[in-house]
Every structure is written in C-alpha cells, then in structure tokens.
C-alpha positions as CSV (number, residue, x, y, z in Angstrom):
1,M,-88.1,62.0,-28.7
2,S,-84.6,62.6,-27.3
3,N,-81.5,61.7,-29.2
4,D,-80.6,59.2,-26.6
5,S,-83.5,57.0,-27.8
6,Q,-82.1,56.8,-31.4
7,P,-80.0,53.8,-32.4
8,P,-76.4,54.8,-32.9
9,S,-75.3,55.1,-36.5
10,P,-72.2,53.2,-37.8
11,G,-69.1,55.0,-36.5
12,D,-70.8,56.4,-33.4
13,P,-69.1,55.6,-30.0
14,G,-72.2,53.8,-29.0
15,D,-72.0,51.5,-32.0
16,A,-69.3,49.4,-30.3
17,L,-71.7,48.7,-27.4
18,Q,-74.5,47.8,-29.7
19,T,-72.4,45.4,-31.8
20,R,-71.6,43.3,-28.7
21,S,-75.2,42.1,-28.6
22,R,-75.4,41.3,-32.3
23,P,-74.8,37.6,-33.4
24,L,-71.7,37.1,-35.5
25,A,-73.8,35.9,-38.4
26,V,-75.6,39.2,-38.4
27,L,-72.4,41.2,-38.3
28,R,-71.0,39.2,-41.2
29,A,-74.3,39.7,-43.2
30,L,-73.9,43.5,-42.6
31,I,-70.3,43.4,-43.9
32,D,-71.5,41.4,-46.9
33,A,-74.1,44.1,-47.6
34,V,-71.5,46.9,-47.3
35,D,-69.1,44.9,-49.6
36,R,-71.9,44.6,-52.2
37,D,-72.3,48.4,-52.1
38,L,-68.5,48.8,-52.4
39,L,-68.5,46.6,-55.5
40,T,-71.4,48.6,-57.0
41,L,-69.4,51.8,-56.5
42,I,-66.3,50.3,-58.0
43,A,-68.4,49.2,-61.0
44,R,-69.6,52.8,-61.3
45,R,-66.1,54.0,-61.1
46,M,-65.0,51.7,-63.9
47,G,-67.9,52.9,-66.0
48,I,-66.5,56.5,-65.7
49,V,-63.1,55.1,-66.6
50,A,-64.5,53.8,-69.8
51,E,-65.6,57.4,-70.6
52,V,-62.1,58.6,-69.7
53,A,-60.7,56.1,-72.2
54,S,-63.0,57.4,-74.9
55,H,-62.0,61.0,-74.2
56,K,-58.3,60.1,-74.2
57,R,-58.5,58.2,-77.5
58,H,-60.4,61.1,-79.2
59,H,-57.9,63.7,-77.9
60,R,-54.7,61.5,-78.3
61,K,-53.8,61.5,-74.6
62,R,-51.6,58.9,-72.9
63,I,-53.3,56.4,-70.5
64,R,-50.9,57.0,-67.6
65,D,-50.8,60.4,-65.9
66,L,-48.3,60.1,-63.0
67,K,-49.0,63.6,-61.7
68,R,-52.7,62.7,-61.5
69,E,-51.9,59.4,-59.8
70,R,-49.7,61.0,-57.1
71,A,-52.4,63.6,-56.4
72,I,-55.1,60.8,-56.0
73,L,-52.9,58.8,-53.7
74,A,-52.1,61.8,-51.5
75,D,-55.7,62.9,-51.4
76,R,-57.2,59.5,-50.7
77,T,-54.6,58.7,-48.0
78,Q,-55.3,62.0,-46.3
79,R,-59.0,61.5,-46.4
80,A,-58.7,58.0,-45.1
81,E,-56.6,59.0,-42.1
82,S,-59.1,61.8,-41.3
83,L,-61.8,59.1,-41.1
84,G,-59.6,57.0,-38.8
85,L,-58.6,54.5,-41.5
86,P,-55.1,53.2,-42.0
87,G,-53.5,55.4,-44.7
88,G,-51.1,52.8,-46.0
89,V,-53.8,50.2,-46.5
90,I,-56.1,52.7,-48.4
91,E,-53.1,53.7,-50.5
92,S,-52.6,50.1,-51.5
93,V,-56.3,49.8,-52.4
94,Y,-56.1,52.8,-54.6
95,R,-52.9,51.6,-56.3
96,L,-54.8,48.5,-57.3
97,L,-57.8,50.4,-58.4
98,M,-55.6,52.6,-60.6
99,L,-53.9,49.6,-62.1
100,A,-57.3,48.1,-62.9
101,S,-58.3,51.5,-64.4
102,R,-55.2,51.6,-66.7
103,D,-55.8,48.0,-67.8
104,R,-59.4,48.9,-68.6
105,Q,-58.4,51.9,-70.7
106,A,-55.8,49.8,-72.5
107,E,-58.5,47.2,-73.3
108,L,-60.7,50.0,-74.7
109,R,-57.7,51.0,-76.9
110,A,-57.4,54.5,-75.3
111,E,-54.0,55.1,-76.9
112,V,-54.9,53.6,-80.3
113,P,-55.4,56.4,-82.9
114,E,-58.9,56.3,-84.2
115,D,-57.6,56.4,-87.8
116,V,-55.0,53.6,-87.3
117,E,-54.3,51.6,-90.5
118,P,-54.4,47.9,-90.0
119,K,-51.3,46.0,-91.1
120,V,-50.6,42.3,-91.8
121,I,-48.1,41.1,-89.2
122,A,-46.1,37.9,-89.6
123,I,-44.7,36.5,-86.3
124,I,-41.8,34.1,-87.2
125,G,-41.7,31.9,-84.1
126,G,-45.2,32.9,-83.3
127,E,-46.0,29.7,-81.3
128,G,-43.4,30.4,-78.7
129,G,-44.1,32.4,-75.5
130,M,-42.8,35.7,-76.7
131,G,-44.3,35.2,-80.2
132,Q,-47.7,34.7,-78.6
133,S,-47.3,37.8,-76.5
134,M,-46.3,39.9,-79.6
135,A,-49.3,38.4,-81.5
136,R,-51.6,39.5,-78.6
137,L,-50.0,43.0,-78.6
138,F,-50.5,43.6,-82.3
139,G,-53.9,41.9,-82.4
140,D,-55.2,44.1,-79.6
141,L,-54.4,47.1,-81.9
142,G,-56.5,45.7,-84.7
143,H,-53.8,44.3,-86.9
144,A,-54.1,41.0,-88.7
145,V,-51.6,38.5,-87.3
146,M,-50.1,35.4,-88.9
147,S,-48.1,32.9,-86.9
148,A,-45.4,30.9,-88.6
149,D,-43.2,28.4,-86.7
150,V,-41.5,25.1,-87.2
151,D,-44.7,23.1,-86.8
152,T,-47.2,25.4,-88.5
153,D,-48.7,24.8,-92.0
154,L,-47.8,28.4,-92.8
155,R,-44.1,28.4,-93.5
156,P,-41.9,31.3,-92.3
157,V,-40.8,32.3,-95.9
158,E,-44.4,32.3,-97.1
159,A,-45.5,34.5,-94.2
160,A,-42.6,36.9,-94.6
161,A,-43.4,37.4,-98.3
162,S,-47.0,38.4,-97.8
163,A,-46.7,40.6,-94.6
164,D,-46.4,44.3,-94.1
165,V,-44.4,43.7,-90.9
166,V,-42.2,40.6,-90.2
167,V,-41.3,40.0,-86.6
168,I,-38.4,37.6,-85.8
169,S,-39.2,35.9,-82.4
170,V,-37.0,32.9,-82.1
171,P,-34.3,31.7,-79.6
172,I,-31.2,33.9,-79.6
173,R,-28.9,31.1,-81.0
174,A,-31.2,30.6,-84.0
175,T,-31.9,34.3,-84.7
176,A,-29.1,34.9,-87.2
177,E,-29.9,31.7,-89.2
178,V,-33.6,32.5,-89.3
179,I,-32.9,36.1,-90.4
180,Q,-30.7,34.9,-93.3
181,T,-33.5,32.5,-94.4
182,V,-36.4,34.8,-94.1
183,A,-35.1,38.3,-94.7
184,P,-34.5,38.0,-98.5
185,H,-38.3,37.3,-98.9
186,V,-39.5,40.4,-97.0
187,R,-40.9,43.0,-99.4
188,A,-38.8,46.2,-100.0
189,D,-41.7,48.3,-98.7
190,A,-42.2,46.3,-95.5
191,L,-40.7,46.3,-92.1
192,L,-38.3,43.6,-90.7
193,M,-37.9,43.6,-86.9
194,D,-36.7,41.3,-84.1
195,V,-37.5,41.0,-80.4
196,T,-34.2,39.5,-79.3
197,S,-32.6,40.5,-75.9
198,L,-29.4,41.3,-77.7
199,K,-29.5,43.9,-80.4
200,Q,-26.2,44.6,-82.1
201,A,-25.7,41.2,-83.8
202,P,-29.4,40.7,-84.9
203,L,-29.6,44.3,-86.2
204,E,-26.4,43.8,-88.2
205,A,-27.7,40.5,-89.6
206,M,-31.0,42.1,-90.7
207,M,-29.2,45.0,-92.4
208,A,-26.8,42.6,-94.2
209,A,-29.6,40.3,-95.4
210,T,-31.7,43.1,-96.9
211,E,-31.1,46.1,-99.2
212,K,-34.1,48.4,-99.1
213,T,-36.4,46.8,-96.5
214,S,-36.9,48.9,-93.4
215,V,-35.2,47.4,-90.3
216,V,-35.9,48.0,-86.6
217,G,-34.4,46.2,-83.6
218,T,-36.6,45.9,-80.6
219,H,-36.3,44.4,-77.2
220,P,-39.5,44.1,-75.1
221,M,-38.4,44.3,-71.5
222,F,-41.0,41.8,-70.3
223,G,-41.4,38.1,-70.5
224,P,-44.0,35.9,-72.2
225,G,-47.4,35.8,-70.7
226,V,-47.2,39.2,-69.1
227,H,-50.5,40.2,-67.5
228,S,-50.6,43.7,-68.9
229,F,-48.6,45.6,-71.5
230,T,-49.5,49.0,-69.9
231,G,-46.4,50.5,-68.3
232,Q,-44.0,47.8,-69.6
233,R,-40.8,49.0,-71.4
234,V,-39.5,48.3,-74.8
235,V,-36.2,49.4,-76.3
236,L,-36.0,50.4,-80.0
237,C,-32.8,50.5,-82.1
238,K,-32.8,52.2,-85.5
239,G,-31.7,50.3,-88.5
240,R,-33.1,51.5,-91.8
241,G,-36.2,53.5,-92.7
242,D,-37.5,56.4,-90.6
243,P,-41.3,56.0,-91.4
244,W,-41.4,52.4,-90.3
245,Y,-39.3,53.2,-87.2
246,D,-41.9,55.9,-86.3
247,W,-44.7,53.4,-86.9
248,A,-43.1,50.9,-84.5
249,R,-42.6,53.5,-81.8
250,E,-46.2,54.8,-82.2
251,T,-47.5,51.3,-82.2
252,F,-45.8,50.3,-79.0
253,E,-46.9,53.6,-77.3
254,A,-50.4,53.0,-78.5
255,R,-50.5,49.8,-76.4
256,G,-49.3,51.6,-73.4
257,L,-45.7,50.6,-73.4
258,M,-42.9,53.0,-72.5
259,V,-40.5,53.3,-75.4
260,H,-36.7,53.9,-74.9
261,E,-34.6,54.6,-78.0
262,A,-31.0,53.5,-78.0
263,E,-28.0,52.5,-80.1
264,A,-27.6,48.8,-80.4
265,A,-24.2,48.7,-78.8
266,E,-25.4,50.8,-75.8
267,H,-28.3,48.5,-75.4
268,D,-26.1,45.5,-75.2
269,R,-23.8,47.3,-72.7
270,M,-26.8,48.1,-70.4
271,M,-28.1,44.5,-70.8
272,A,-24.9,43.3,-69.3
273,V,-26.0,44.9,-66.1
274,V,-29.8,44.7,-66.2
275,Q,-29.8,41.1,-67.4
276,V,-26.4,39.3,-67.1
277,L,-25.5,40.7,-63.7
278,N,-29.0,40.4,-62.3
279,H,-29.5,36.8,-63.6
280,F,-26.0,35.8,-62.4
281,E,-26.7,37.1,-58.9
282,T,-30.0,35.2,-58.8
283,Q,-28.3,32.0,-60.0
284,V,-25.5,32.3,-57.5
285,M,-28.1,32.7,-54.7
286,G,-30.1,29.6,-56.0
287,L,-27.0,27.5,-56.3
288,A,-25.8,28.4,-52.8
289,L,-29.2,27.6,-51.3
290,A,-29.3,24.3,-53.0
291,R,-25.8,23.3,-51.7
292,L,-26.0,24.6,-48.1
293,G,-27.6,21.4,-46.8
294,V,-30.7,23.2,-45.5
295,T,-34.1,22.4,-47.1
296,L,-36.6,25.1,-48.0
297,D,-39.2,23.6,-45.6
298,Q,-36.7,23.9,-42.7
299,T,-36.4,27.7,-43.3
300,A,-40.2,28.2,-43.5
301,A,-40.7,28.8,-39.8
302,Y,-38.0,31.5,-39.9
303,T,-39.0,33.1,-43.2
304,S,-38.8,36.9,-43.2
305,P,-40.7,38.8,-45.9
306,A,-37.5,39.8,-47.6
307,Y,-36.1,36.2,-47.6
308,L,-39.5,34.9,-48.9
309,L,-39.5,37.5,-51.7
310,E,-36.0,36.6,-52.7
311,S,-36.9,32.9,-52.6
312,Y,-39.8,33.5,-54.9
313,V,-37.6,35.4,-57.3
314,V,-35.0,32.6,-57.3
315,A,-37.6,29.8,-57.6
316,R,-39.3,31.7,-60.5
317,H,-36.1,32.1,-62.3
318,F,-35.0,28.5,-62.1
319,G,-38.6,27.4,-63.0
320,Q,-38.0,28.8,-66.5
321,S,-35.8,27.5,-69.3
322,A,-32.1,27.3,-69.0
323,G,-32.0,27.5,-72.8
324,L,-33.5,31.0,-72.5
325,Y,-31.1,32.4,-69.9
326,G,-27.9,30.7,-71.0
327,P,-27.6,32.6,-74.4
328,I,-28.6,35.9,-72.8
329,E,-25.7,35.6,-70.4
330,M,-23.2,33.7,-72.6
331,L,-23.5,35.8,-75.8
332,N,-23.4,39.3,-74.3
333,P,-20.0,40.8,-75.3
334,R,-19.6,42.3,-71.7
335,T,-20.4,39.1,-69.8
336,E,-16.9,38.5,-68.6
337,E,-16.6,42.1,-67.3
338,V,-19.8,42.0,-65.2
339,T,-19.4,38.4,-63.8
340,K,-15.8,39.2,-62.7
341,A,-17.1,42.4,-61.1
342,F,-19.6,40.3,-59.2
343,E,-17.0,37.7,-58.1
344,A,-14.7,40.5,-57.0
345,A,-17.4,42.2,-55.0
346,A,-18.5,38.9,-53.4
347,G,-14.9,38.0,-52.5
348,E,-14.3,41.4,-51.0
349,L,-17.4,41.5,-48.9
350,G,-16.9,37.9,-47.9
351,S,-13.4,38.7,-46.5
352,I,-14.8,41.7,-44.6
353,V,-17.6,39.7,-43.0
354,R,-15.4,36.8,-42.1
355,A,-12.8,39.1,-40.5
356,G,-15.5,40.9,-38.5
357,D,-14.3,44.3,-39.8
358,Q,-17.2,46.6,-39.0
359,A,-15.3,49.7,-40.2
360,K,-14.9,48.3,-43.7
361,F,-18.4,47.0,-43.6
362,D,-19.7,50.5,-42.8
363,S,-17.6,51.8,-45.7
364,V,-19.2,49.4,-48.1
365,F,-22.7,50.6,-47.0
366,A,-21.7,54.2,-47.5
367,E,-20.3,53.5,-51.0
368,V,-23.4,51.7,-52.2
369,R,-25.8,54.1,-50.5
370,A,-24.1,57.0,-52.3
371,F,-24.4,55.1,-55.6
372,F,-28.2,54.8,-55.2
373,G,-28.6,58.3,-53.9
374,P,-31.2,59.6,-51.4
375,E,-34.1,60.0,-53.9
376,F,-34.0,56.4,-55.2
377,T,-33.3,55.1,-51.7
378,E,-36.5,56.8,-50.5
379,E,-38.4,55.4,-53.4
380,A,-37.0,51.9,-52.8
381,Q,-38.2,52.1,-49.1
382,E,-41.7,53.1,-50.2
383,Q,-42.1,50.6,-53.0
384,S,-40.6,47.7,-51.2
385,R,-42.7,48.4,-48.1
386,F,-45.8,48.2,-50.3
387,L,-44.6,44.9,-51.8
388,I,-43.6,43.4,-48.5
389,D,-47.0,44.3,-46.9
390,R,-48.8,42.6,-49.7
391,L,-46.6,39.6,-49.5
392,V,-47.2,39.3,-45.7
393,E,-50.9,39.5,-46.3
394,L,-50.9,36.9,-49.1
395,T,-48.7,34.4,-47.3
396,A,-49.9,34.7,-43.7
397,G,-49.6,31.4,-41.9
398,R,-47.1,30.0,-44.4
399,G,-45.0,27.3,-42.8
400,V,-46.9,27.3,-39.5
401,E,-48.6,24.0,-40.2
402,K,-45.2,22.4,-40.7
403,T,-43.6,23.5,-37.4
C-alpha cells in the first residue's frame, strides 16, 4: 500500500485538510483526550518531584536551584520553538510547573532536617493574620504551636512561660506594651522574637525587658495568608544568644524562605524606601484617582495592561487595613525624608510636563535609567512582560460588556 493511502498523523501538512471534515465536537473530544494525557504526564512529573524532595532532604540541599531553573527554561523554550510552538507561552507554562514543583517539595519538607528537634512555639497574637501565617510556618516544620490572643482561653503570659519560643505578632502600636507584659515570663533558656515591620524599637524593648533570654528580631517580608512560603524573604536582626539566632535562621531556611541578616537600624532605613515610599506612592495614586471625577468603569474600555495592573495594586492596598499601614509609615524614623523626596520629585516632574520641556523630560529618563542599570532593566522587561501576558489572558474581555 502506498503512503498516500495512509491517514496523516497529527502535525502532518495533510492533517489540516483532514480536520476540515471533522465535526467540532469530535475535535474537542480529541483535545480533551490529549489534555488527559498531558495531566497524566504532569502527575508523573510530580511523582518524580517527590523523589527529588526526598533526595534533597536526605542530602540537605536547598529546594530552589536557580541555575537548574534557567537551564530548564532555555532548553524547553528552544525545543518548543523547534516544534513550531510559541516559546514565550511554553516558558510561562514551565515557570508555573516549576512553581508547583517547589511548592510540592516544600510540602514534603525537603529542606527540613531529618533530625529536627520539635519545639513548643507560643504565638502571642496568634489569631491575627500574621500570627496565623507564623503558626502555619512553624506547624509545617513539625513544631507544636500554641496561640494566645486577647480572646483566647490561653493567656499570653501563660503561653510565654511554657514555650521554648515566644513570637510577638501584634499590631505595631501595641508591640512595646505586649513585650513589657510578656517578656519577664519567658524562660531564660528560651527565645523571644517579634515579627514587626520595624525592628530597632521592638528589639530594644525585648532586650530591655529580659536579662538572659535569647532575643531575635525578625521581619517576614510577606503578608498574612501568603500562598507559599517558598522563595519569600525574611529579615533577621541579632539581639542576644547566637545558638537561638542560628536556630531561627535555619528554621526559616528549612521552610524555603530567603534569609537576609541586617542591623536593626539599617533594616528600618531600608524599610523607609521599600515600605514607606512604596505605600505612599500607591496611596497618592489611589487618592488622585478617587478625586479626578472619572469612575473606574469609565476607564474600563480604555484599560491598558499596565494601568489595570496598577489599578489592581492600588485597589488591593486600599482593601486592607488602614490601621496596618498607618503605623508602618508614621512610626518609621525616616518617613519625613522619603515623603519629602517623593513630593519634590512629583513637583519637579509635574513642572516639566506642564511646561512641555522635552529636553528635561529626557534628562529625567536618563537619570532614572542609569539608577536601575541595564541588567535590572532587562530583567524588568522580561518579568513584567510575563506578568502582563498573564494579566491579558486572565482579564480578556474585561469592560467590553459595559461599552
């Protein structure tokens, strides 16, 4: 029999001619079948990931291997393009697969030492959002967690007296008072730590309220209810007691967090930029939008991906507690400096735009571009393109029904 009599296989040029005669329902059924095969293969992949997690735990290896991830992305993108598939889309698929793989390894405690000694952890303020996150973090590592809050039967002082590790997770304005109340009851051989977004004042308060108790200041750089701890950052500031400090660092690393060690004063200086300036900019944007006399629905038909992304950030910010963000901004010792810098920059740029001075506008671009540098700018282009592509996909058709 000649080859001409054979039905074309998927991907053959003749396949396009054949598909024209197939009913849409048949084509969709074929796609469903292929998708089931894909899901089976992904399940097999995740089974191998579980073996990888076991190996990493036994050999004390970190979950994330950036060199390996870059190699995978480059290889899969190249292979995809050689098969006529869009490289950017396949890269996005593999980024999500690797994220799922890291989360699976974390669930299997890949970075938790096999000989880890369980501790009794007391979360003071454990019913709050961050308190619950910290309880989940420590609980995932096999530690026994107690939650003490204003409405719990277990009182903070009772919990502190019987715990190996006492975590202060209360609003910033209440932190010093809670430390003064709880700290004297923490055992001398235990650890007292906080998770406040400012570090110098709480660290000084914990040191002053104790004599021999080990003290560590921490700042988890993520909010309550975070989906995954893997890859998140946490800042550690030394107080008293190297063994417990090492334990805290190893514990956070074991859950897949990236630990940055800093002096408390340096931390607060950086938070003036990372938090105060960032939140202030978002709040100014939100306030300006609210007062321009244009509704969000009116802008929907004209929404660019960048504007929509910015709108999501602003709406998410204002959907949270003013009582959370107010103290972060108002109590930082460098708030005046950064807010005045923002106001000055906004005033200068506003004058340039209103005057139509392109030369000065170009100069501003050159100054800021030099600040970020070519390497970060290239990274920003790549990462933002990925985010914008996903946003366009997820929000396709948004606003059309209202036009």
